[in-house]
N, C-alpha and C positions, 0 to 999 in steps of 0.2 A: 497415505494423505487420505480423507474422508472429510465423512459428515458428523458433529455430536449433537446432540438433544439431549434435554432432561428438564425433569419438572420436582421441587423439593417440597415437602410441605400440604399435602393433598392427605385427607385423611382415607378417604375410598380408593382402593387399588383398581376398584373396577372404571371408574374415572380417572385416573391415572393412564391405565391402557389405551384407554377412548385417546386421550388428548394426545399421550404421546406418539399413538401411533400417526395422529393425525399429524405433529409436528414431521417423526421421522419419514415419513411419505414427503415432504412440500421441499426437502433438501437429496430424494432421492437420485436426482445425476449426480451429487456429488461422491458417491459413490455406490456404481450399478453391480459390483461385483460381488455382494453379499450383503444382509441386513440383521439385524439382534436388539431383541430387546429385552431390560432389568426390568423386575419392578417386585418391589416388598415394600412395608410399611413406611411411610414418608417420602419415596425416592424411588425415582422413575427414570433410569438411563437409556437412550435408544442410540445406534451407532447405522451408519452405511458407509459400507467400504471400499475404496480402491484399490487391490492390493497392489503395490509396490515392491515390498519385502515379502521375505515367506510366503506363496501365495497357495502352501498349503491350509485344511480347516484348521493349525492351528494357531495360525490368525485371527480368528474370531473372535468379532468382541459384541457387549463386551466380555471380557476378560476379567479372569480373576486370579490371586493369586495361589502356591499352593496349597492355603491355609485356609483359602475359601474367605480369610477377614477382608478381603479389599476388591473391589469393582470397580476398571477404568473404562472410559469412550476417550479415545485417543482418537486427534487430529493433526497428522504432519509427520516429522521423522526424526528422529534422534539419530546423527548422521556418527556418534561416537560411541555406541550402543556395545557395539564389542569391547573398547578399550574398559569401559564403565565392568559391561559383564566380570570383565578377571579379577574385579575387586572383590566380586558377589560371590567367594567360592563358596557360600553356607548355604548358597541358596539351590535347590533342586528346579531348575529350568527344565523345562515341556517343550520350547517351541525356539525359532532362531530369529523370534523376532526382536523390534525395540521396543515394543508393548511391554512385552513380560519384563525388559530391563526398568520399566518405569517402575511397575509396582515393585518389583525385588526392591529399587532403592528408594523408595519409599517407605518400607520396611526398617530398612536398615537407616538410612538419615531422614527421615522426615518430611518438611518442608525445605529444608537445607538440601535435599536431593535437585535442587532447580538450577543449584551451582552448579553442579555435576556438567549438566547438559548441554551439547552441542549442536544444535537444530532450530527445526521452525514447530511452535508447537502451539496447540490449548489443549487440554485436557480435563476430564471429570471424574475424580474418582472419589468414591465410598467407601470411607472407613464402617465396617459392622460393629464393630469390636469397640467402638469411640462415638458411634455414631455422627460421625464428620463427614460432613461435604467439601470437598476442595477441590477446585477450579482453577489452571493458570494457565498465562498465555507467555509464548517467547521475551524473549527480551527486546527488540525491534519489533514486534506486530505484524511477523510476517501471517502468521495464521490469525484470524479472527473467532471474537467471544462476544455476543451479544445476551444482554441478558433483561429481565425486566420483575420487579418485586410487585406482585399485588395480591393484600391483602394478607400476608403472611404465606403465600404461598411463591418462591422465586422460580421463573423459568428461564433455561436459557438455550439458546443454540450458535450452530457454525457460521447460521444467517438469521435476519429480522425474520422472512417471509415463514421460518419452522418456528419462531415465536407466534406470529398474529397466526399460524394454520391451526393452536389448538384453540381460536377461539375466546380464549382468555383474557385478550387484552385488546382494547377499542382501537380502532384501523385510525388514529385523525392524525391529523398535521401537528408539527411543533412548532408551531409561529413563532417560538421565540427566537429561533436556527436558521429564519427565511434570511435574514441579513446578509449570515453566515454565510448561506448558502450561493448568495447573486453572489456576495461580494468574493468570496473563496474558490466557487463551483464545489464545495464540500462543505461539509458540517464537522469541524473535530473532535475525538473523543473526549468522555466519554456519553458525548449528546448524539442521537441521531435526527434523521425527520421525521420520525416518528413518537409520538409525545406518550412519555415511561417508558420508553425503552432505550437500552446505556449499553455501550461497547466498552468492553473491557479495556482497562488501559495495556498499553505495552509491557511489558518489566511487573507486570501486576499477578496478585493472586486475589481470590476472592476463599475464604472459609465460613462455612453456615455449622455452629454447634449449638443444641439447647437452643435455639430460635435466635443465638446470636449471630448478627450479619456483619462481617467483616471485612474489609478491602485493603490491602499490604501492598509497599511496591517493593519488589526486591530486586527489581538494578535499572540505572540509569545512567547512558552517557555522559551524565556528566558528574560522574560520582563513581565511574571504573574508567575512566581514562587511566592508557597506560604511562607509564615514565622511562619506557625502556630506552628511549629512542635519546634520551639526554646523554649528552657529551659524546656522542657518538659523528664520528663521519656523517659525509652525504654518502659515497658511495658504501657505506656499514649502512646506514638506513634504507637507501635503495636493496639491498640485500637482503634486508630483513622483511621489507615492503614483497620482492621476488619469492621469498620463504612463503610466508603467511597468504598469500593469494596462488600460489600452487597447493599448497596444503588443501585451502578451502575447495579449490576444485575438487582436489584427487576426492576429497571426504565427499563432496556429493555427486560422484557416478556412483556410488554404492547402489545397485540395482535388482532386479530379479526381470526386469520387460524395458521391453525397447524404448530407447530415448534419445534424443538429437540436442540442437541448440538452433536457439534465436540465433541469426546471423544478419545487424541491419547493416556493416558495415562503418558502425564510427568504432571508436577506440574500445569502447566496453565488454562490448557483444565481440569481438575480434579479438582479443585478449583471453577471452573466458574459449573460446573455438581455441586460438593456438594453442594453450596450455592444455586445456582436452586434447588435442592430438599429440602432446609432446606425453602424455600421462598413458593412454592406452591403444592398443595396434589397430585394431581395428576403425575406420574410418568412422568417423563425427558424421553426424547426417544432419545439415542444416540447414535452415527454412527462414526466404526472404521474400517477400514483398513486395512488388516493383509496381508501376504505375506507367502508364501512356502519357502523362504530364512530366516532361522532363524534369523542373523542375526541383520536383519532388521527390524520383526516385533514388534510391539510393544503391541499385544493382549492380554497377559498376565497382564500387568503393566491396562490396558483400560476394561479388565475382574474382577481386584482384585476393583475398582473405582466402576464399575458398580453393583457388586456385594453388596459392602458397600453400595451405596445408591438405590439398588435396583429401576437402572433403565429400560427403556423397550432397552435393550440393542441388536442392531445391528451389524453384523460383515459382513464384503463384502472380501473374498478372491480373493486379485488381482494377476494372472499369466501375466508372458512379452505376450502371446498371446493374452490378456484380453485387456491391455495397449496396443498392438499393434493396435487393429483394435478399440478403442479409441481416439487413437492418431490423426487422420487425423483433427477428430469433434474438439480436443481440441487445435490443432495448428493453425484451421480454426476461432477459437474463439478467437486468439489471437490480441486484437485492437494497443496494443506495443508491442513489443521483450522483453521477459527478460530469465532467465534459467530457474525460479519456474515455470511458469505458467503451465504445465499439473498437478502438482502436486492438485492445488489449481480447477481444474477443475473434476479431477476425483472422487473426495472425494465429491463437490456439486453436480454431478450430482447424485453418488446412493441418497445422501438424497431426492432430490429432489424427482427423481424417487420411494421414498417410499412413498410420499404426504405429504412433511416437505416444506412449502414454505418460514419458517424463522428459522434460527440457529444461534446460538450463537458459538462466536469461543474465545479461548484463546491467542489471535493474543495481542499483546504489553507488556505480562509478561516481558518476555525475556529483552525487552528496560526501561519497566520502573522499575523495579527491579534489574536489573544487573545479567543479565543469562546469558551472552554471555563472552565468553574468554577473549576479550578485557579487560574488566572493570577488573579483577584481573593484566592481564598484563600490562595496564596504570601504575597501584598503584606499581607494580613493577618497572617500567622501569623509573617512578618519584623516587622510593626509589635508582635506581643507577643512579643517575645523574651525580655522580661525572665520570664515565667514558668518559663522554665527553667533560673535563676538557683533554684528551690527545689528540693531533691534529688531525683533519678530515683525512689527509692522512692517515696518522698511523691504525687508525680504519677501513679506505675503503681498506685496502691494507691485512689486518686482514680479512677482513668479504669474499674478494675477496678471498683469501687461503678456507677459512672454505667450500666455496659454492663450490672451485675448487673440492673439496676433498669430499665433500656430493653427491653431484648433483641431489638436490632435492628441490623440490618448499619449505619446509622450513628454508633449509642453505639458500637459495636463498632472502628471503624476512629477514632471520635475517643479511645477506649483508647488506640489503638496508638498515636495521634499522642500523648499524654500520658507514652508508655513511651519517647517518643523520646531518645538521646543529644543530639539539637540538633535544630532546625529547618533546618537545611541542605538546599537542593533536592535530593541527593544523598539524604536520609534522608525528608522529608515528599513528592515527586513519586512513588515508585512507589506511596505508597496511593492514590493518584488513579487508578491506571490497575488496581489488583488487583483482580480479579472475583475470586477464589476465597479466604477469607480464609484465615490459616495453618492455625488447627485443623482444616478443613474439610479440607483440602488434606493435611495430617499423616493427618490421620483413613484419608481414601479413599486413599492410599496405602500408609499401615501404617508410616509409618516416625517414630523417636522427635522425630527434629529436622528442621529446614529446612537443604538446605545456602546457598552461597550465592544472594543474590535478582540475577539477572539481569538486571532493569534496572538494579539501582545500577551493576554491571559496564558495562551500557551509558554509564550518567552518568557513571563514572570515568573515559572516555575523550574523550566529547563532550565534555563539561566540565571537561577541566583546561585547569589555566590558561595562559596562554600571553599574557605581555604586559598590554593592557589589560583591566581586566575588563568583562565586557558586561553590560548593565542587565540584573536581574531578570527582566523580561518577555519578554528574548531568550533567556535563559537556558531561560523554562517551551518556550518554542518552540523551541528547540532539544531540550530533551527528547522532547516533544510528537512532532516531526520524525521523531528517529533512534531512536523505541519505537513507540506506536499509528501514528502514520499511515505508517510505513514498511511494519511487520512486520501489522497487517492491513489498513486500509483499500487502500492503493496495492498491497498481494498479493492480495486479493480483488477487487479493480475491476480486474483484469489476466485472475485466471484466468475469475472470471464470465463478463464482457464479452467476452473472445477464446474461453470455452466456446462463444457462439453468432455468433462472427465478427465481433465489434463492435469498431470502435479506439475508445479514449474517450482524450479531452483535457483539461490539467486547468490554466490560465492561472495560478491563483492559486502554482502552484511554479513556472513559470518564475523561473530561479534569479538576476537580474539582477535581479525583486524583490523577490526574498524574498533578499541581501544588502543590498539596499537597507532594508526596513524592521527584518531583523535590528542594523543601528547607530541605529535613532533611538530616543529616550529613552525609558525609559516615559511623562513627564511627559506627551509626545504621545502614548504607545500607552494609557494607562489607558484600561479600559472601562467609563465613569461608563456610558455605558449601551452595549448590545450592539455590541462593535468599531467603537467612534468614530469612529477613526481614518480607518478601513474609508469608514465611512458619510459624513463629515465630506468625504473625497476624491470620495464619487460625486457630491456637491452635492445636488442633486432630482432626480437619476435614481430612486430609488427611493419607491414609493408612504411616504406616514407610516404605513400599517395593518398593513405588513411590515418596519418598521423597528423597531418598538415595539411588535412581537406576543412571545408566550410564548414561546420556544426549542422546541422539541419534537423536528427531528432528523428522520429517515429511518427511522423504526420502525416492528415490526409489532405488533400486540397477543400477544405471544408468548406471556404467559402464562393469557392465555383460552385460546388456541388449545392450549399444552398439556397443560390438563384435559381438554380436550374433544376437537377434532376431531385434534390430534395427540396423543391417548393411543395411541392403540393401536402406532403407529409406536415413539414412544421405549420406552415398555412394553419390546418385543420389546428394542430394544440394550442399552437399561438394563440388562434379565435376561442378554442375553449376554456385555455387557462386565463384569458382576459374575460371571463366568467364567473370567477372563483373570488370569493369575497374578500380575500386576503390581498389581493391584486388590483395595482390601478389600471382599468381595463382599456378608457381610451387611450391614458399615453403606454401600452403595451402593442397598442395595435396601430399607432401611431407613429411608432421607434422600428417597428415590424415594418411598414409601408416607405418609411424614411432607406432602412436596409436593402429593400431591393431596389429604390432608386441609387441605390449606389454612395449616399453617405461614408464618407469615410468615418465617420463621427462614431457610426453605430458599426459594431466589433459584432460577427458573426458569432461568435461564442459566448456573449449575450442573448444571441437569441437560441442558440441551440441551449442552453442550458434552461430556459421556459420552455421548450420540449421535451426535452429531457423528462425533466420534471413532471409534465401535465401527462405523459404517456406514464408513468410510473405509477403517477398518481391514479391514474384511470386501470393499469393491469393491478392492480394490487386494492383497490376499490376504497382508497385513502380518504375519509373525507376530512372536509376541510370548515 
């Protein structure tokens, strides 16, 4: 796990060294153990190392193959590198790490080597002989890679701040995606909030040769789901799921440094901890955050799991004062704004301070095993399709009356649903992830109408018909994977864990498990109880109380804090943001005051997103 950066196309090696050094220094937090640069005509590669496997100097990067033809900088882990290494019998390996396996695999199979890798990765590989730069990102977007093309010069880095540190890219806000940020608390790849800086999409590679710049997709969930479950009985499918998840966890336990697991007390993290306990002989180190506010605390469920598996359990009580002290660091660690980032920062820092360098997480379980309300809601909407035989104006009229009477967020969303042309997933799913209602977004940005919906654009690509129609719940899974999971959860997990030099591994996103579950029928996946297929696959692994507990998720009591302990910070940030030319300042200040006065129609997340955006712009000197 590391940070990478690079420049292609600069004629002066002296200039390349200067710019690359600035870029590498900007991401030093990602790799405190080692650093390295490689610079020759046209290409400059930089690396910061967080040593997890093969802690010896043999893991130094940039790394070269035995013939000195290839040079690589690599961020991530290839979990099956030992199996791949056995296929590469003619390569004279000098180390025991996965980086050298990538070099050998590329020499043997070229770009097709990507299909061999099971892991999380982004890497840049320079082929000296063919003068070609090859940059690739893992299937599900666990490890990030940003790039910018400036006058035939390509810059890339694990973080946006790495690119900005070069001084070659203007620090200018991307106004075209502000609607998206306020609507969905993020910006969907390939766009970012910085003008002319993009994210390489998951499952894509970028190549440059003879000044030809090309991006290709090499994997997608829609085109790579498995049909292995077809014709199998439910019990057989459960057995397959258990085996795939067990193997996924086992693969992710390879490490030469101390490791543990996040434990919230929910089904997903409990499943990971339970399987870890079965696989390894030593006690699993588990980490949980608890609150004084009992309604937000999951401590009792985490303790149940910890006691059942005999883990070395660590609880850390978090008060508003504690969080307020940590918040400036968390906000400063945001490489790209979102609403959830500080949550991930706090648990990552606590875990790292306990001497842990790598931790497993239950991220991905909800998306793969139908854990969110949107899965059941989508099935119900499909069953109620008859409603859309009623003329749209009549449905819209009824919805407006309903929302006018109730005057809350849920009624406003119901009104939007009734106004839709139909209940296709393209139309209904974006509403499930929408945090800023259309009227609010138009008002705060001062625009009469909204442009094209970014999430609908994502779904047009990811759910495009391609042969056999996928089950509805699998379509919802793909929608979740390619929107909120990749652009909020995974991005936040990476930037916040790497801010404290902690590697986080996610067994539920093992591509073999994902491909298999996407091919399972709705009949087997329907969440009659929370994540029924996953629970049944685990047998009696989890305590009954954990399986049948109310879903809480990993949340902090933000609404309370914003009106009390965090009020000074938010007030100052919102007042500063109100002065920006792209914001309707009077409207924002009035809305903030309504929130402080307890107006239920103003949600805390809307106000927090404003606070986060302004802090990020100030910290990174972004011009509006």
